Structures are given as C-alpha cells and as structure tokens.
C-alpha positions as CSV (number, residue, x, y, z in Angstrom):
1,X,69.3,5.4,-12.2
2,X,71.1,4.7,-15.5
3,X,68.9,2.5,-17.6
4,X,70.2,-0.6,-19.4
5,X,69.4,1.0,-22.7
6,X,71.5,4.1,-22.0
7,X,74.3,1.9,-20.7
8,X,74.1,-0.1,-23.9
9,X,74.5,3.1,-26.0
10,X,77.5,4.2,-23.9
11,X,79.1,0.8,-24.3
12,X,78.5,0.8,-28.0
13,X,80.0,4.3,-28.6
14,X,83.1,3.7,-26.4
15,X,83.7,0.2,-27.7
16,X,83.3,1.3,-31.3
17,X,85.9,4.0,-30.8
18,X,88.5,1.9,-29.1
19,X,88.1,-1.0,-31.4
20,X,88.4,1.2,-34.4
21,X,91.6,2.7,-33.2
22,X,93.1,-0.6,-32.3
23,X,92.1,-2.0,-35.6
24,X,93.1,0.9,-37.8
25,X,96.3,2.0,-36.0
26,X,98.2,-1.0,-34.7
27,X,101.5,0.7,-35.5
28,X,100.5,3.7,-33.4
29,X,99.6,1.4,-30.5
30,X,103.0,-0.2,-30.6
31,X,104.7,3.2,-30.5
32,X,102.4,4.3,-27.7
33,X,103.3,1.0,-25.8
34,X,107.0,1.8,-25.9
35,X,106.3,5.4,-24.7
36,X,104.0,3.9,-22.0
37,X,106.7,1.8,-20.6
38,X,108.9,4.9,-20.0
39,X,106.0,6.9,-18.5
40,X,105.0,4.0,-16.1
41,X,108.6,3.7,-14.9
42,X,108.5,7.4,-13.9
43,X,105.0,7.2,-12.2
44,X,105.4,3.9,-10.4
45,X,103.7,4.0,-6.9
46,X,106.1,2.7,-4.2
47,X,103.6,1.9,-1.4
48,X,102.5,-1.5,-0.1
49,X,99.3,-2.8,-1.6
50,X,97.6,-2.5,1.8
51,X,99.1,0.9,2.8
52,X,96.9,4.0,2.8
53,X,97.7,7.0,0.6
54,X,100.2,9.5,1.9
55,X,98.2,12.6,1.0
56,X,94.5,12.4,2.1
57,X,91.9,13.0,-0.6
58,X,94.4,12.8,-3.4
59,X,93.2,11.3,-6.7
60,X,94.2,7.7,-7.1
61,X,97.4,6.9,-9.0
62,X,97.4,4.6,-12.0
63,X,98.2,4.1,-15.6
64,X,97.8,7.1,-18.0
65,X,94.5,7.2,-19.8
66,X,94.2,8.4,-23.4
67,X,91.0,9.5,-25.1
68,X,89.5,6.5,-27.0
69,X,92.5,4.2,-26.2
70,X,92.3,4.4,-22.4
71,X,95.3,2.5,-20.9
72,X,95.3,-0.4,-23.4
73,X,98.7,0.5,-24.9
74,X,100.3,0.2,-21.5
75,X,99.2,-3.4,-21.2
76,X,100.5,-4.6,-24.6
77,X,104.0,-5.1,-23.2
78,X,103.8,-4.8,-19.4
79,X,107.0,-6.0,-17.7
80,X,106.6,-8.2,-14.6
81,X,109.0,-8.6,-11.7
82,X,110.1,-12.1,-12.8
83,X,111.3,-10.8,-16.1
84,X,108.3,-11.9,-18.1
85,X,105.7,-9.6,-19.6
86,X,102.0,-9.2,-20.0
87,X,100.8,-8.8,-23.6
88,X,97.2,-7.8,-23.0
89,X,94.5,-7.5,-20.3
90,X,93.3,-11.0,-21.2
91,X,96.2,-12.2,-19.0
92,X,94.1,-11.3,-16.1
93,X,95.8,-13.2,-13.3
94,X,99.0,-11.2,-14.1
95,X,97.8,-7.8,-15.5
96,X,95.5,-6.7,-12.7
97,X,97.9,-7.8,-9.9
98,X,100.8,-6.0,-11.6
99,X,98.7,-2.8,-11.6
100,X,98.1,-3.1,-7.9
101,X,101.7,-3.9,-7.2
102,X,102.8,-0.8,-9.1
103,X,100.2,1.7,-7.9
104,X,99.0,0.6,-4.5
105,X,95.6,-0.6,-3.1
106,X,93.5,2.0,-5.1
107,X,94.4,2.9,-8.6
108,X,92.8,4.0,-11.9
109,X,92.9,2.5,-15.4
110,X,91.2,3.3,-18.7
111,X,89.3,0.6,-20.4
112,X,86.9,2.0,-23.0
113,X,83.8,-0.2,-23.2
114,X,84.1,-1.2,-19.5
115,X,84.9,2.1,-17.7
116,X,83.2,5.5,-18.1
117,X,83.8,8.4,-20.4
118,X,85.9,8.8,-23.5
119,X,88.9,7.1,-21.8
120,X,87.0,4.4,-20.0
121,X,87.8,5.4,-16.5
122,X,87.7,2.6,-13.9
123,X,89.0,2.6,-10.3
124,X,90.4,-0.6,-8.9
125,X,90.3,-1.4,-5.2
126,X,92.5,-4.3,-3.9
127,X,91.7,-3.8,-0.2
128,X,88.4,-5.5,0.7
129,X,88.0,-3.3,3.9
130,X,87.9,-0.3,1.7
131,X,85.6,-1.9,-0.9
132,X,83.0,-2.2,1.9
133,X,82.6,1.6,1.6
134,X,81.7,1.1,-2.1
135,X,79.0,-1.4,-1.3
136,X,77.6,1.1,1.2
137,X,77.4,3.7,-1.5
138,X,75.9,1.7,-4.3
139,X,72.3,3.0,-3.9
140,X,68.9,1.5,-4.2
141,X,69.3,0.3,-7.8
142,X,73.0,-0.8,-7.8
143,X,75.2,-1.2,-10.8
144,X,76.4,-4.7,-11.7
145,X,78.6,-6.2,-14.4
146,X,75.4,-7.5,-16.0
147,X,74.8,-4.0,-17.4
148,X,77.8,-4.6,-19.7
149,X,76.0,-7.5,-21.6
150,X,74.6,-5.2,-24.3
151,X,74.0,-8.0,-26.8
152,X,71.6,-9.7,-24.4
153,X,69.9,-6.4,-23.7
154,X,69.4,-5.8,-27.4
155,X,68.0,-9.3,-27.9
156,X,65.6,-9.0,-24.9
157,X,64.4,-5.5,-26.0
158,X,63.9,-6.6,-29.6
159,X,61.8,-9.5,-28.6
160,X,60.0,-7.8,-25.7
161,X,61.2,-10.4,-23.2
162,X,60.4,-10.0,-19.5
163,X,63.8,-11.3,-18.6
164,X,65.3,-8.0,-19.9
165,X,64.0,-6.3,-16.7
166,X,66.7,-8.1,-14.8
167,X,69.4,-6.3,-16.8
168,X,68.2,-2.8,-15.7
169,X,68.7,-0.5,-12.7
170,X,65.1,0.0,-11.9
171,X,62.2,-1.0,-9.7
172,X,61.4,-3.8,-12.1
173,X,64.8,-5.3,-11.4
174,X,64.4,-4.9,-7.7
175,X,61.0,-6.5,-7.7
176,X,62.0,-9.6,-9.8
177,X,65.3,-10.0,-8.0
178,X,63.7,-9.9,-4.6
179,X,61.2,-12.6,-5.6
180,X,63.6,-15.0,-7.4
181,X,66.1,-15.1,-4.6
182,X,63.7,-16.1,-1.8
183,X,63.8,-19.8,-2.8
184,X,67.5,-20.1,-3.5
185,X,69.8,-17.5,-1.8
186,X,69.0,-17.9,2.0
187,X,71.2,-20.6,3.6
188,X,68.2,-22.8,4.5
189,X,66.8,-22.6,1.0
190,X,70.1,-23.5,-0.6
191,X,70.6,-26.4,1.8
192,X,67.2,-27.8,0.7
193,X,68.7,-28.6,-2.7
194,X,71.6,-30.7,-1.3
195,X,69.7,-34.0,-1.9
196,X,69.0,-33.3,-5.6
197,X,72.6,-32.1,-6.1
198,X,74.1,-35.1,-4.3
199,X,72.0,-37.6,-6.2
200,X,72.7,-36.0,-9.6
201,X,76.4,-35.5,-8.6
202,X,76.9,-39.3,-7.9
203,X,75.7,-40.0,-11.5
204,X,77.5,-37.3,-13.4
205,X,81.0,-37.8,-12.0
206,X,81.1,-41.3,-13.5
207,X,81.0,-39.7,-16.9
208,X,84.3,-37.8,-16.6
209,X,86.5,-40.3,-18.5
210,X,84.0,-40.3,-21.4
211,X,85.3,-36.9,-22.3
212,X,88.7,-36.1,-23.9
213,X,88.4,-32.5,-22.6
214,X,87.8,-32.2,-18.9
215,X,86.7,-28.6,-19.3
216,X,83.8,-29.6,-21.6
217,X,82.8,-32.3,-19.1
218,X,82.7,-29.8,-16.3
219,X,80.5,-27.4,-18.3
220,X,78.0,-30.1,-19.0
221,X,78.2,-31.6,-15.5
222,X,77.5,-28.1,-14.0
223,X,74.6,-27.8,-16.4
224,X,73.2,-31.2,-15.3
225,X,73.4,-30.2,-11.6
226,X,71.6,-26.9,-11.9
227,X,69.0,-28.2,-14.3
228,X,68.3,-31.1,-11.9
229,X,67.7,-28.7,-8.9
230,X,65.8,-26.1,-11.0
231,X,63.4,-28.5,-12.8
232,X,63.7,-31.7,-10.8
233,X,64.5,-33.9,-13.7
234,X,67.7,-35.3,-15.4
235,X,69.1,-33.6,-18.5
236,X,72.1,-36.0,-18.7
237,X,74.1,-33.5,-20.9
238,X,77.3,-34.9,-19.3
239,X,76.8,-38.4,-20.7
240,X,78.0,-38.4,-24.4
241,X,76.8,-41.9,-25.1
242,X,74.1,-42.3,-27.8
243,X,70.6,-42.1,-26.4
244,X,71.7,-40.9,-23.0
245,X,69.9,-37.6,-23.3
246,X,66.8,-36.5,-25.2
247,X,67.7,-34.6,-28.5
248,X,65.9,-31.5,-27.3
249,X,67.7,-31.5,-24.0
250,X,71.0,-31.9,-25.8
251,X,70.1,-29.0,-28.0
252,X,69.2,-26.9,-24.9
253,X,72.7,-27.6,-23.5
254,X,74.5,-26.8,-26.7
255,X,72.6,-23.6,-27.2
256,X,73.2,-22.5,-23.6
257,X,77.0,-23.1,-23.8
258,X,77.3,-21.6,-27.2
259,X,75.5,-18.4,-26.1
260,X,77.7,-18.1,-23.1
261,X,80.8,-18.7,-25.2
262,X,79.8,-16.2,-27.9
263,X,78.7,-13.4,-25.5
264,X,82.2,-11.9,-24.7
265,X,83.2,-12.1,-28.3
266,X,80.1,-10.2,-29.5
267,X,80.6,-7.6,-26.9
268,X,84.0,-6.8,-28.4
269,X,83.3,-7.5,-32.0
270,X,83.7,-4.3,-34.2
271,X,81.2,-5.3,-36.9
272,X,78.7,-6.3,-34.3
273,X,79.0,-3.0,-32.4
274,X,78.9,-0.9,-35.6
275,X,75.9,-2.7,-37.1
276,X,74.0,-2.9,-33.8
277,X,74.3,0.9,-33.5
278,X,72.5,1.1,-36.9
279,X,69.8,-1.4,-35.8
280,X,71.4,-4.2,-37.9
281,X,72.8,-7.6,-36.9
282,X,76.3,-8.9,-37.7
283,X,76.8,-12.6,-38.6
284,X,78.2,-13.1,-35.1
285,X,75.2,-11.4,-33.5
286,X,72.9,-13.6,-35.5
287,X,74.7,-16.7,-34.2
288,X,74.5,-15.4,-30.6
289,X,70.8,-14.4,-31.0
290,X,70.0,-17.9,-32.4
291,X,71.7,-19.6,-29.5
292,X,70.2,-17.4,-26.8
293,X,66.8,-17.7,-28.4
294,X,67.1,-21.5,-28.6
295,X,68.2,-21.8,-24.9
296,X,65.7,-19.4,-23.4
297,X,62.8,-20.5,-25.6
298,X,63.3,-24.1,-24.4
299,X,63.9,-23.1,-20.8
300,X,60.7,-21.1,-20.8
301,X,58.8,-23.9,-22.3
302,X,60.0,-26.3,-19.6
303,X,58.9,-23.8,-16.9
304,X,55.5,-23.1,-18.4
305,X,54.9,-26.9,-18.8
306,X,55.4,-27.3,-15.0
307,X,53.2,-24.3,-14.3
308,X,50.4,-25.9,-16.3
309,X,50.8,-29.2,-14.4
310,X,50.6,-27.3,-11.1
311,X,47.5,-25.5,-12.2
312,X,45.9,-28.8,-13.3
313,X,46.9,-30.3,-9.9
314,X,48.8,-33.1,-11.6
315,X,51.1,-35.1,-9.4
316,X,54.8,-34.2,-9.5
317,X,57.7,-36.5,-8.8
318,X,59.6,-36.2,-5.5
319,X,62.5,-34.4,-7.3
320,X,60.1,-32.0,-9.1
321,X,58.4,-31.2,-5.7
322,X,61.8,-30.4,-4.3
323,X,62.9,-28.3,-7.3
324,X,63.7,-24.5,-7.3
325,X,60.8,-24.0,-9.8
326,X,58.2,-25.7,-7.6
327,X,59.5,-23.9,-4.5
328,X,59.4,-20.5,-6.3
329,X,55.8,-21.1,-7.6
330,X,54.6,-22.1,-4.1
331,X,56.2,-19.1,-2.4
332,X,55.0,-16.6,-4.9
333,X,51.5,-17.9,-5.3
334,X,51.1,-18.0,-1.5
335,X,52.2,-14.4,-1.4
336,X,49.7,-13.5,-4.1
337,X,46.9,-15.3,-2.3
338,X,47.8,-13.3,0.8
339,X,47.4,-10.1,-1.1
340,X,51.2,-9.2,-1.3
341,X,51.7,-6.5,-3.8
342,X,55.3,-7.7,-4.6
343,X,54.4,-11.3,-5.6
344,X,55.8,-12.4,-8.9
345,X,53.5,-13.0,-11.8
346,X,53.8,-16.2,-13.8
347,X,55.6,-14.4,-16.6
348,X,58.1,-13.1,-14.0
349,X,58.6,-16.6,-12.6
350,X,59.2,-17.9,-16.0
351,X,61.8,-15.2,-16.7
352,X,63.6,-15.6,-13.5
353,X,63.9,-19.4,-13.5
354,X,64.7,-19.5,-17.2
355,X,67.6,-17.0,-17.0
356,X,68.9,-18.9,-13.9
357,X,69.0,-22.1,-16.0
358,X,70.9,-20.4,-18.8
359,X,73.3,-18.5,-16.6
360,X,74.2,-21.3,-14.2
361,X,77.1,-22.9,-16.1
362,X,80.2,-20.8,-16.4
363,X,81.2,-19.8,-12.8
364,X,80.5,-23.2,-11.3
365,X,82.3,-25.1,-14.1
366,X,85.3,-22.7,-14.1
367,X,85.8,-23.1,-10.3
368,X,85.4,-26.9,-10.5
369,X,87.8,-27.2,-13.5
370,X,90.5,-25.2,-11.7
371,X,90.1,-27.4,-8.7
372,X,90.4,-30.5,-10.9
373,X,93.6,-29.0,-12.5
374,X,95.3,-28.5,-9.2
375,X,94.3,-31.9,-7.9
376,X,95.7,-33.6,-11.0
377,X,99.0,-31.8,-10.5
378,X,99.1,-32.4,-6.7
379,X,98.6,-36.2,-6.0
380,X,99.3,-35.8,-2.2
381,X,96.6,-33.2,-1.9
382,X,94.2,-35.3,-3.9
383,X,94.9,-38.4,-1.7
384,X,94.3,-36.4,1.5
385,X,91.1,-35.1,0.2
386,X,90.0,-38.6,-0.9
387,X,90.6,-39.9,2.6
388,X,88.5,-37.1,4.1
389,X,85.6,-37.7,1.6
390,X,85.8,-41.5,2.2
391,X,85.5,-41.1,5.9
392,X,82.6,-38.8,5.6
393,X,80.8,-41.1,3.1
394,X,81.2,-44.0,5.5
395,X,79.9,-41.9,8.4
396,X,76.8,-40.9,6.3
397,X,76.0,-44.3,4.8
398,X,77.3,-43.2,1.4
399,X,75.2,-40.1,1.1
400,X,77.0,-37.5,-1.1
401,X,74.2,-35.0,-0.1
402,X,75.1,-35.3,3.5
403,X,78.8,-34.9,2.7
404,X,78.4,-31.6,0.8
405,X,76.2,-30.2,3.5
406,X,78.8,-31.0,6.2
407,X,81.4,-28.5,4.9
408,X,84.4,-30.9,5.1
409,X,87.3,-28.8,6.3
410,X,89.9,-30.0,3.7
411,X,87.5,-29.9,0.8
412,X,86.5,-26.4,1.7
413,X,90.2,-25.5,2.0
414,X,91.0,-27.0,-1.4
415,X,88.3,-24.9,-3.1
416,X,89.4,-21.8,-1.2
417,X,93.1,-22.2,-2.1
418,X,92.1,-22.7,-5.7
419,X,90.3,-19.4,-5.7
420,X,93.3,-17.7,-4.0
421,X,95.8,-18.9,-6.6
422,X,93.7,-19.2,-9.8
423,X,90.4,-17.3,-9.4
424,X,87.6,-17.8,-11.9
425,X,87.2,-14.0,-11.7
426,X,89.9,-11.5,-10.8
427,X,87.4,-8.6,-10.9
428,X,84.7,-10.2,-8.7
429,X,82.5,-7.1,-8.2
430,X,81.9,-3.8,-10.2
431,X,79.9,-1.0,-8.6
432,X,78.9,2.6,-9.4
433,X,79.1,4.8,-6.3
434,X,76.1,7.1,-5.8
435,X,78.0,9.5,-3.5
436,X,81.6,10.8,-3.0
437,X,83.6,8.4,-0.9
438,X,87.2,8.1,0.4
439,X,89.1,4.9,-0.4
440,X,92.5,4.5,1.3
441,X,92.9,8.3,1.4
442,X,91.8,8.8,-2.2
443,X,88.8,10.8,-3.2
444,X,86.4,8.9,-5.4
445,X,83.7,11.1,-6.9
446,X,80.0,10.1,-7.2
447,X,79.3,8.3,-10.4
448,X,82.6,6.5,-10.5
449,X,82.9,2.8,-11.4
450,X,84.9,0.9,-8.8
451,X,85.9,-2.7,-9.1
452,X,87.2,-5.1,-6.4
453,X,90.5,-6.7,-7.6
454,X,90.7,-9.9,-5.5
455,X,93.9,-11.5,-6.6
456,X,97.0,-9.3,-5.9
457,X,96.5,-9.2,-2.1
458,X,96.2,-12.9,-1.9
459,X,99.4,-13.3,-3.9
460,X,101.4,-10.9,-1.7
461,X,104.5,-12.3,-0.1
462,X,103.9,-9.8,2.8
463,X,100.7,-11.7,3.7
464,X,101.0,-15.2,2.2
465,X,104.0,-17.5,2.7
466,X,105.1,-19.0,-0.7
467,X,102.1,-17.5,-2.5
468,X,102.7,-19.5,-5.7
469,X,102.5,-22.8,-3.9
470,X,99.2,-24.7,-3.7
471,X,98.7,-25.3,0.0
472,X,95.1,-25.8,1.2
473,X,96.4,-26.1,4.7
474,X,96.4,-22.3,4.8
475,X,92.6,-22.3,5.2
476,X,92.3,-24.9,8.0
477,X,91.0,-23.6,11.3
478,X,94.4,-23.7,13.0
479,X,96.1,-21.6,10.3
480,X,93.3,-19.1,10.3
481,X,93.5,-18.8,14.1
482,X,97.2,-18.1,13.9
483,X,96.6,-15.2,11.5
484,X,94.2,-13.5,13.8
485,X,95.5,-10.1,15.0
486,X,98.2,-10.0,12.3
487,X,98.3,-8.2,9.0
488,X,97.9,-11.6,7.3
489,X,94.3,-12.0,8.6
490,X,93.3,-9.7,5.8
491,X,93.2,-12.6,3.4
492,X,90.4,-14.1,5.4
493,X,88.1,-11.2,4.6
494,X,84.7,-12.5,3.3
495,X,84.9,-10.4,0.1
496,X,88.0,-12.4,-1.0
497,X,86.5,-15.8,-0.4
498,X,84.6,-16.5,-3.6
499,X,83.9,-15.0,-7.1
500,X,80.2,-14.3,-6.7
501,X,80.2,-10.5,-6.3
502,X,78.6,-8.9,-3.2
503,X,75.8,-6.6,-2.2
504,X,72.4,-6.5,-3.7
505,X,73.6,-7.9,-7.0
506,X,75.5,-10.8,-5.5
507,X,74.9,-14.0,-7.5
508,X,71.6,-15.4,-6.2
509,X,72.7,-18.9,-6.9
510,X,76.1,-18.6,-5.1
511,X,75.2,-21.0,-2.3
512,X,73.9,-23.8,-4.5
513,X,77.0,-23.2,-6.8
514,X,79.2,-23.9,-3.8
515,X,77.3,-27.1,-3.1
516,X,77.6,-28.1,-6.8
517,X,81.4,-27.6,-6.7
518,X,81.7,-29.7,-3.6
519,X,79.6,-32.5,-5.1
520,X,81.6,-32.6,-8.3
521,X,85.0,-32.6,-6.6
522,X,84.1,-35.0,-3.8
523,X,82.4,-37.4,-6.2
524,X,85.4,-37.3,-8.6
525,X,88.1,-38.0,-6.1
526,X,86.0,-40.8,-4.5
527,X,85.5,-42.6,-7.7
528,X,88.8,-41.9,-9.6
529,X,92.5,-41.3,-9.0
530,X,93.1,-38.5,-11.4
531,X,96.5,-37.6,-12.9
532,X,98.2,-36.0,-15.9
533,X,98.8,-38.0,-19.1
534,X,102.0,-36.0,-19.5
535,X,103.4,-35.7,-16.0
536,X,106.1,-33.3,-17.3
537,X,103.5,-30.5,-17.9
538,X,104.4,-27.8,-15.4
539,X,101.8,-25.1,-16.1
540,X,98.2,-24.9,-17.1
541,X,97.3,-22.1,-19.5
542,X,94.0,-20.3,-19.3
543,X,91.5,-18.5,-21.5
544,X,89.3,-15.5,-20.6
545,X,85.6,-15.4,-21.6
546,X,82.8,-14.7,-19.2
547,X,85.0,-16.3,-16.6
548,X,88.7,-17.3,-16.5
549,X,88.9,-21.1,-17.2
550,X,91.9,-23.4,-17.6
551,X,92.8,-25.0,-20.9
552,X,92.9,-28.5,-19.4
553,X,95.7,-30.9,-20.0
554,X,94.9,-34.5,-20.8
555,X,93.9,-36.5,-17.8
556,X,94.1,-40.1,-16.7
557,X,91.3,-41.7,-14.6
558,X,92.0,-44.8,-12.5
559,X,88.8,-46.4,-11.2
560,X,88.5,-46.8,-7.4
561,X,84.9,-47.9,-6.8
562,X,82.6,-50.6,-8.3
563,X,80.7,-48.0,-10.2
564,X,83.7,-46.4,-11.7
565,X,85.3,-49.8,-12.6
566,X,82.1,-50.7,-14.5
567,X,82.4,-47.5,-16.5
568,X,86.1,-48.1,-17.2
569,X,85.5,-51.7,-18.4
570,X,83.2,-50.4,-21.0
571,X,85.7,-48.0,-22.5
572,X,87.9,-48.8,-25.4
573,X,91.7,-48.2,-25.0
574,X,92.5,-44.6,-26.0
575,X,95.8,-42.6,-26.2
576,X,94.4,-39.2,-25.3
577,X,92.6,-37.7,-22.3
578,X,90.1,-39.8,-20.5
579,X,92.4,-42.8,-20.4
580,X,91.3,-45.3,-17.7
581,X,94.3,-47.0,-16.1
582,X,94.0,-50.8,-15.5
C-alpha cells in the first residue's frame, strides 16, 4: 500500500512542477490554450454520457495531457454549448460536466498534484453502475481523497500525532477507522443522536438573522450541531452576541474554520510546496499549522477531560451520556474488557473524536447553505416545505428530533434536488484500483486513480426533464416509480444521492450530517420566511475550497413563531442581510 508520506512526496513534486510552469510561463499557457481548443474540436467524443465504448478494451478518450502541465491549458478557455466558457477547473459545476459531455461516460484528464505521474493522470467515471467496479477493486487499504491533504500529514508527522494514522493506507488506518465508526455510522447509532441534534437545532436556527452572511452562519451552526452530539454540551458558536459563548469555545470554532479554509490554499501554494520539500514552513503553512494545532489541541483537551471524568466515575449530564464520545468510550472499553484485540486505546479514541470535531463543518454547511439559497429563490417550494414541517411538528408535539428522524418526503426531496443541481462536491469519490478493470468498454490498468463525477449525468436532458429547473417533485415516490424500468432511473442510483463518498472510506459521519441538514432546514423554514433582499438577483455564484459553497446573497427573515419574533424584536433596523421584516 502506498503510504501517506510517499503520497505526500508525489504530491509535492508534481504540484511544484505544475505550479512553477503556470507561474513562470503564463504566456505559454495562453498559447497552449488556443492550440488546445483546436485539438479538442478534432478529438471530441460523440457518444452519449451513458453509452458504452464502441471498441472494447480501448483506452478512455479525454483531453490531451502534457508533461508537468497535464490538461490545465485546455480548461483555461473551455467553450460550453450555451456560448459561455469555463476559465479554470475551479468552475467545477461546469468544467467536469463539459468533459463528460465531450468524451463520454469514462474519460481521462491530467491534473498534476491530483492525478498520477508527470502529467497527473486521472480517469473520470460518470456512470455509477460502472463505478461500482472501482469500489470492488479498491483493495484492503483503499485510497481516499484524504491522502491529498499533505499539509495535515506534514503537521501530524512533525508533532507525532496519533491522528496522522487516519491519513495512511495501512493497518493502523483500518484499525482506528473500524473502531471510530461503530458508534456513529450504523443507522441505529446515527438515529440515537437525533434528540441532541433536534434540541441544538431548535436553538441555533433562531440565530440566522444575527448574521449578515448566511454562509458564515451555516458554518457555525453546523459546528454547533456536531460539537453538541460529539461532546454533549453547547458551544454556541452560531450566536454572535457578546457573552453567548465561552472565549475558548469561540477560539476553537475560529481555529477550526480557519484551518479548513486555509487547507486547499496551502495545498496549491508554490512557496509552501517548495519550502515544505526542504523541511521549512512558509508563512501560509505557519498560519495553517497554528490554526490546526489550536483546533486539535483544544478538541483533544475536551476529550481527555471527559475521559478523566469517566475514569473518576463522575456523573455526566443527560446530553453527555448520549454523546458520541461517551458512546465510543463505552463501546471500546467494553471491547477491551472482553479481551478484544482491536479495541481502541484512549489515545486512539482521543484522535478519532478530535479529528471528527474538526472535520465536521464543511460538507454539512455547504449542503445546507445551497438548500437555503434555493429556498430563498423559490418561495413556493419554501412554503410547501414549511407546511410539511408544520404538520409534522404538530403531529410530534413540536419535537424537531422526531421530525428529522421521520424522513419527511418533501424535505428529503428538496435536499436531493439541491445535490442534483448544485452539489457540494462534483467529484464525490476518488479511488485507486488494485487490479485491471473494464469501465464501459475501456481498459483501466491497476494503479490508476478513478474518480466518480456525479453531476453531468444528473444534468442530462436525456434523463432529466428541464435539468436546470429546481423541482424537488422529481424525487417524490410517484416520480421515482414512474422512472422504474426506463433509462431515467439511473439518476436514482445510490452513488449519486449524496456527496459523502462510498466504500470503506465513506464519510463515517454521513448519516448524522444528513440529520443535521434536515434539522437546520426544517428549523429555519418553520421559524422564518426567507427571501432575497434583492429579488432581481438571478444567479448565485460559488467558490471552491474543500467543498463547493455558494457566495450567499443578502437575505431577509420574516419571523413566523413566538421564538423568532422575540429575536426579531431585539434586532436594530439594518439595510443589509439579516433584515427582519415587520
């Protein structure tokens, strides 16, 4: 198995090369881009995105790949069917889908630093049925996108942190991963946190109008929800009012968000890559290391404090008893007492719970923020969802926990349609195959990196009626039943349903993240009627970091409940986002 350290070296050398050439030769890149447009027009693949290859075992088609530059010049001015163009791979909703439209369901691209070899070879697969073969060939110690996070690997190695084992392809990873997921990944285990998520969710959604930027609110609200279920106590990072949160808890949240925001920048930063290869730290790396050290040091201190209380048989609160940490400790200590060789040590428990706390923000907040953006732009959808949530709350005596466990059909459809139209991750899974495989008639040799591209198929007019329209009704039971037995049923494949990867490296917190998104969205539409300050805004731009997140327009919140009216009455009039209508 390839170790995390070796992967780090490969990433450094490939990234350093491509970034040097992009930095030193911008004129050459522009010339290559013009040449690339002509080459692509001659090599365009004509088949449907779900059609098999015409010649069995042929290499996949794709963009030309140059040493050191890969296919990057081809994406600096990539023409789209509507007459617009893609300027870089950062426009992920458009660039990956255009590659699939041009080349078919399986195609190759060169992205040094992400793919393999001197040209950064990466194979894209847009057909989930074919990607199942990739999952079946991923081996005992599978590859995951986590291996690309070389700055964290450097930090963990330098400081001798146990958490670094989770970033390897080894028995250490397998052992810790198996132990940490027992108390959070199984459906019954995840459902056990619904009460904590529901209680915290009722509180945090009332803070939405206190923020001018809805994206910042969602990041902090997501942080509050997972910290609540992991530790069994309130962090209150989503409440910006003075004294609402402890200074050390606020610092914990700031460090966590800063570390997550800095990570993709450090990965691609030329001085960071060059200096790291020499054992030095760039200014940006120092900022990242400071943030990740602050976040993980505090998280580990919180975990060790509860371990000490458990050892001393001190009483825990009801929420603490129900927390992920307490559940993990009970499960692992019971296994150790029974003589199980695979029981986690206290250090491994500290590492697994701490990294879960720090990594819990981005995907959840990106999904929820995209849902909020669509609801603000679609008042009729928002009202229908509000009515469904109100009926469920009435049926369950106001319990948000019961509502999110119930899987409300329209709420589930709204989240699913959001993922179809504006996914938080277009590349939702990256694997290295351990054996030769055939994908849609193309031979993929052992050792190749293959990624699931989940967006283009769900935007295909051949499978989706009016694919650019936001229509949650597509995912209701009747519509799904009508697709059965037709080509369109492919969009219902489980691998396309969410951005949490698949296989042995699937996000262990995926099920609780789903509950958190439901709690945030159900709580928001119940308490507030949400709209755009500028109703003329037709599009919502986005930014690419560790996930794809919208740059949120300014929002208006009209209070609908006694609790939200109490919050609105305490707010001064403002002209920006977070305005509370009378």
